[in-house]
C-alpha positions in Angstrom: 101.4 67.3 134.4 101.3 69.8 131.5 101.1 72.6 132.0 101.1 76.5 129.3 101.9 79.6 130.8 100.3 82.6 129.4 101.9 85.9 129.9 104.7 83.5 131.2 107.5 86.6 130.9 105.6 88.8 133.5 106.9 88.3 137.5 104.2 85.8 139.1 103.3 84.1 135.3 107.3 83.2 135.9 107.4 82.5 139.2 104.3 80.1 139.1 106.3 78.3 135.9 109.2 77.8 138.5 107.2 76.0 141.4 105.9 74.2 138.6 109.0 73.2 137.2 109.9 72.2 140.5 106.3 69.4 141.1 108.3 67.5 138.3 105.4 69.3 135.5 106.2 70.2 132.3 106.0 73.9 131.7 105.7 75.8 128.6 105.1 79.6 127.9 103.8 82.5 125.5 104.5 86.0 125.8 102.8 88.8 124.2 106.4 90.8 124.9 108.5 88.3 126.1 111.6 89.7 127.6 115.2 88.2 126.6 116.1 88.1 131.3 113.2 86.1 131.5 113.6 83.5 128.0 116.9 83.2 129.3 115.6 82.4 133.6 113.6 80.4 132.4 115.0 78.8 129.8 117.3 77.3 132.4 115.3 75.6 134.4 114.5 73.8 130.3 111.2 75.4 130.1 110.5 76.7 126.2 108.8 80.2 125.8 106.9 81.3 122.1 106.7 84.9 121.2 102.7 85.9 120.6 99.6 83.5 120.7 98.2 80.4 119.2 96.0 77.5 119.7 99.0 76.0 118.5 100.8 76.1 121.4 97.7 73.9 123.1 98.8 70.4 122.2 99.2 67.7 124.6 98.8 70.7 127.2 96.6 69.3 130.1 96.3 73.0 132.1 96.4 76.5 130.6 97.2 79.2 133.1 96.5 83.1 132.7 97.3 85.8 133.4 94.7 88.4 134.2 96.2 90.6 132.3 94.8 88.6 129.1 91.4 89.0 128.4 89.0 85.9 128.0 88.5 86.1 124.5 92.6 85.3 124.0 92.4 82.7 121.5 94.3 80.2 124.1 91.5 80.9 126.3 88.7 80.1 123.5 90.3 77.2 122.2 90.8 75.2 125.3 87.4 75.3 126.5 86.5 74.8 123.2 88.7 71.7 123.6 88.1 70.9 127.2 91.7 71.9 128.8 91.8 72.8 132.4 92.4 76.6 132.7 93.0 78.6 136.0 93.4 82.2 136.4 96.8 83.3 138.3 95.2 83.6 141.0 93.6 80.1 140.8 96.7 78.5 140.5 98.7 80.4 143.2 95.7 79.5 145.9 96.3 75.8 144.6 99.5 75.3 145.1 100.1 76.8 148.9 96.9 75.3 149.8 99.4 72.5 151.1 101.9 75.0 152.9 102.2 76.6 156.4 101.7 80.2 153.9 102.8 83.2 155.1 101.9 85.8 152.8 102.9 89.0 152.9 100.6 91.8 151.2 100.4 95.9 151.1 100.7 98.8 148.4 104.3 98.9 149.3 106.6 96.8 150.0 105.9 93.6 149.9 108.4 92.0 147.1 111.7 93.6 149.5 109.9 92.5 153.0 109.5 88.9 151.0 112.5 88.1 150.2 114.0 89.2 153.5 111.3 86.8 155.1 112.5 84.3 152.4 115.6 85.1 153.4 115.6 85.1 157.0 113.8 81.4 157.4 116.5 80.4 154.8 119.4 81.1 156.8 118.7 80.2 160.0 117.6 76.5 158.2 113.6 76.6 157.5 114.5 75.5 153.4 111.5 77.8 152.6 109.7 78.2 149.5 109.8 81.3 148.3 106.7 83.5 145.9 107.8 86.9 145.2 107.7 89.7 142.1 111.3 90.7 142.4 114.3 89.0 140.8 117.0 87.5 143.4 120.7 87.1 141.9 120.7 84.3 144.5 118.2 82.1 143.9 118.4 82.8 139.7 115.2 84.8 139.8 111.8 84.9 141.4 110.7 81.8 142.5 112.9 79.3 145.5 112.2 75.8 145.6 112.1 74.6 148.7 110.1 73.0 151.9 106.6 73.3 153.5 107.1 76.7 155.3 106.2 79.5 151.9 106.9 82.6 152.3 104.5 84.1 148.7 104.1 88.1 148.0 100.3 87.6 147.9 99.1 90.4 146.3 95.9 92.8 146.0 95.9 93.4 142.2 92.8 90.2 140.6 91.9 89.9 144.4 94.2 87.4 144.6 95.6 87.3 147.8 91.4 86.6 148.8 92.1 83.1 147.2 95.0 82.3 150.1 94.4 80.7 153.5 97.6 82.3 154.8 99.4 80.8 159.1 100.7 83.7 159.1 100.0 87.3 157.2 101.6 90.7 157.0 100.5 94.2 155.1 103.2 96.4 154.4 100.9 99.8 154.5 98.3 100.5 152.6 97.1 103.8 149.3 94.9 103.6 146.8 95.6 101.0 144.4 93.8 98.8 141.9 90.8 100.9 142.8 90.2 99.2 138.5 89.7 95.2 140.3 87.8 96.7 144.3 85.9 100.4 142.4 85.9 102.0 145.6 88.2 102.6 148.3 86.2 100.8 151.4 85.6 98.4 149.2 89.5 97.8 148.6 89.7 98.3 152.8 87.9 96.0 153.1 89.8 93.3 150.4 92.5 93.3 153.1 90.4 93.1 156.5 88.8 89.7 154.6 91.8 88.5 153.3 93.1 89.4 157.3 90.3 87.3 158.6 91.7 84.6 156.8 94.4 83.2 158.6 94.1 81.0 160.4 93.6 79.9 163.7 96.9 80.3 166.2 98.3 82.5 163.4 100.3 86.3 163.5 98.7 88.9 161.4 100.4 92.2 161.3 99.3 95.4 160.3 100.9 99.6 159.3 100.5 101.7 162.5 98.7 103.7 159.6 96.3 101.6 159.5 95.5 99.2 162.7 92.0 99.1 161.6 93.1 96.4 159.4 93.0 93.8 161.5 89.8 94.6 162.9 88.8 90.9 162.2 91.3 89.1 162.3 91.4 90.5 166.3 87.5 89.6 166.5 88.7 85.6 165.6 91.3 85.5 168.0 94.2 86.3 166.0 97.6 88.0 167.5 97.2 91.3 166.2 100.9 93.5 165.6 101.0 96.8 164.9 103.9 97.8 162.3 105.6 101.3 161.7 106.4 104.3 164.7 104.9 104.0 168.2 103.5 100.2 166.9 104.6 96.8 168.6 107.7 96.5 166.0 109.3 99.3 165.6 113.0 99.6 164.3 114.7 103.0 166.1 117.5 104.0 163.8 121.3 104.4 164.0 123.6 107.2 162.9 125.4 105.3 159.2 126.0 107.4 156.5 126.9 104.3 154.0 125.3 101.9 151.6 123.0 100.3 154.2 121.0 101.3 157.2 122.4 100.2 161.6 118.7 100.1 164.4 117.9 98.3 166.6 114.8 96.0 167.4 113.6 93.8 170.3 116.4 94.7 172.2 119.8 93.8 169.0 121.1 95.9 167.1 120.3 94.8 163.8 122.7 96.5 160.1 120.6 96.2 156.7 122.6 96.4 153.8 119.9 98.7 151.9 119.2 102.2 152.8 116.1 104.1 153.8 113.2 103.8 156.0 111.1 102.7 154.4 113.5 99.6 154.1 114.5 99.1 157.7 110.4 99.6 157.9 110.2 96.3 155.5 112.7 94.6 157.3 111.0 94.7 160.6 107.9 92.9 159.4 110.1 90.6 157.4 111.5 89.7 161.5 108.7 89.5 163.0 106.9 87.2 160.9 110.5 84.7 160.8 109.5 84.7 164.5 106.0 83.9 164.6 107.8 81.1 162.5 109.5 80.0 165.1 113.3 82.3 164.5 114.8 84.2 167.6 114.4 87.9 167.2 118.4 87.8 167.4 119.2 85.6 164.3 116.5 87.0 162.6 118.6 90.5 162.4 121.7 88.9 162.5 120.9 86.5 159.1 119.2 90.0 157.4 122.6 91.6 157.5 124.1 89.2 154.8 120.6 90.0 152.7 120.9 90.1 148.9 118.8 92.9 148.1 116.0 92.3 145.5 116.7 93.7 141.4 114.9 96.7 141.3 114.6 98.0 144.7 117.6 101.2 144.7 119.4 98.4 142.3 123.7 100.1 141.8 123.5 98.9 137.6 126.7 101.1 136.9 129.1 104.2 137.2 129.1 106.4 134.5 130.9 109.4 133.4 131.1 109.3 137.3 127.6 108.8 137.2 125.9 106.3 139.9 123.5 104.8 138.0 120.4 103.1 140.2 117.2 101.5 139.2 114.1 101.0 140.7 110.6 99.7 140.8 108.5 102.4 142.8 105.9 103.3 140.1 103.5 104.8 143.3 104.0 108.7 144.4 105.0 106.8 148.2 107.5 104.9 146.7 108.9 107.1 144.2 109.4 109.5 147.6 111.3 107.4 149.8 113.3 105.9 147.0 114.7 109.6 146.1 115.2 110.4 149.7 117.2 107.9 150.3 118.9 108.4 147.5 119.1 112.1 147.8 120.3 111.8 151.6 123.4 109.6 150.2 124.3 110.8 146.8 127.0 113.0 147.2 126.2 114.7 144.1 122.9 116.2 142.2 119.7 113.4 142.1 118.6 112.9 139.0 115.3 111.1 138.1 114.0 109.7 134.7 110.4 108.3 135.5 108.0 106.7 133.5 104.4 107.1 134.4 102.7 103.0 135.4 98.9 102.6 133.7 97.0 105.1 132.6 94.7 104.1 136.2 96.9 104.9 138.0 98.3 108.3 136.8 94.5 109.6 136.7 94.8 109.4 140.1 97.9 110.1 141.3 99.4 112.2 138.8 99.6 115.6 140.9 100.7 113.0 144.2 102.9 111.5 141.1 104.8 115.1 139.9 105.4 116.5 143.6 107.1 113.8 144.8 109.2 114.5 142.2 110.8 116.9 143.3 113.0 115.7 145.5 115.5 114.8 143.4 116.7 118.0 141.5 116.4 117.4 137.8 113.0 114.8 137.4 112.6 113.4 133.4 108.9 112.3 132.7 108.9 109.7 130.0 105.7 108.1 128.3 103.2 106.1 130.2 103.7 102.3 130.3 100.1 100.7 129.9 100.8 97.5 129.7 97.6 96.0 130.7 95.0 98.8 129.9 93.3 100.9 127.1 94.1 104.6 126.3 92.4 107.1 128.8 91.3 110.1 126.5 93.5 112.6 128.1 96.0 111.5 130.8 99.0 111.8 129.5 102.5 112.3 131.2 101.6 116.3 130.8 99.7 115.5 133.3 102.5 114.3 135.6 105.0 116.9 134.4 103.2 119.8 134.6 101.8 118.9 138.2 106.0 118.2 139.5 106.7 122.5 137.3 103.6 123.4 140.1 105.7 121.7 143.4 109.2 123.4 142.1 110.2 120.2 140.5 112.8 121.1 137.3 110.8 119.0 135.3 110.2 118.0 131.4 109.0 115.5 129.1 111.3 112.9 127.3 110.5 110.3 124.5 112.2 106.8 125.6 114.8 107.4 122.4 115.8 110.7 124.8 117.3 108.3 127.5 120.8 107.7 126.0 121.3 111.7 125.9 120.5 112.1 129.7 122.8 109.6 129.9 125.7 110.8 128.4 124.9 113.8 129.7 125.3 113.3 133.6 128.7 114.3 134.8 128.2 113.0 138.7 125.9 112.8 141.3 123.4 109.7 140.8 120.7 109.0 138.3 117.8 107.4 139.3 115.5 105.1 136.4 112.6 104.4 137.9 109.1 103.0 137.2 107.4 99.2 136.8 107.5 99.4 132.6 110.5 99.0 130.3 112.3 101.4 131.8 114.6 99.3 133.2 115.5 96.7 130.1 116.0 100.4 128.3 118.4 101.6 130.1 120.4 98.1 130.7 120.2 97.3 126.8 121.5 101.4 126.4 124.4 100.8 128.8 125.6 97.3 127.3 125.8 99.6 124.1 127.6 102.1 125.5 130.4 100.6 127.1 131.4 98.5 124.0 
């Protein structure tokens, strides 16, 4: 089958491309703003990426798969409908690909990419040969998809109601927060969606919910699924040890472990991954041991360089809880001041959470706020980064608004400590390009 994927450079879409490719399909793709790293990684699979959209991309195509960020009136979608070409949203394609697998589905506002990679790593290292689909890059897997066998470890996003199309054997919600209300309309509807997702777990399956939101497992429990809580006082509760390096020591299910990533939030991710792996037949001892060699995910507190005696870190955090968790971890480990350059993601998220974003930035010694990265959304009147910056100042933060072309000045002015470039938009690609230029 000849498959064309629109928005192929997105994290979920590029993983879909890898999955289709591993099944022997001929895959092509296009993107409005293709990134060089995705063009390169997809090119290694023999997948050609075109910039922009054109009906010419459909010549010889049997199926068009499109991102939810692409409007239905797009020229390629309308042309495909006219030509009778099969079209599928990303969520439909993922559901079809997973239907024949033993599916472990991981959702949540924060931590799902890291938890998915950890569960994938554990099951790989213990010989289960998983198929892994994640929203972040793993260098060891040359991207965000690992071809494997019948067991599928899949990051399952609530955006566009994607996770409601899946039928997992086991499932976890790593955390719950008010995200993607543009899809659900209200906090109550969002909570219902998570409950429905967990209710879809097959008979005999295990369901894991955060201790802070045990009610998410209500309907799953009524159907007889095994429901476990994760977090302080829950069924899955790792006890932290003392460690001053880049990582954490902990104890869980009677075994001591070491995680090569800092932060209480990462230990919580790990305990969920361990419990899911146990549901798949891995022993607690082997799961905990396997995580000691976990290589980490790109942009999750990733050290990317040293510059002028400053550690440069890139992190994907864009929700206030994630911002606070990441900065707290860095603050604990940094030998000097912590500076953050933050790029807010989406006008809708910023309008809802700018106060909390500003408060979280207070953890850093110095913060800079960039313009909002709009991604799939149109601007909202009176919603801009000044909301975040002013909220940070009101909370006591030393915060300054800057434009993207000023981040090189921030980098060159750094003389020690840790400098974190944070956000889910274009900030990472920009700082990596600048670092490459200044090192030449």
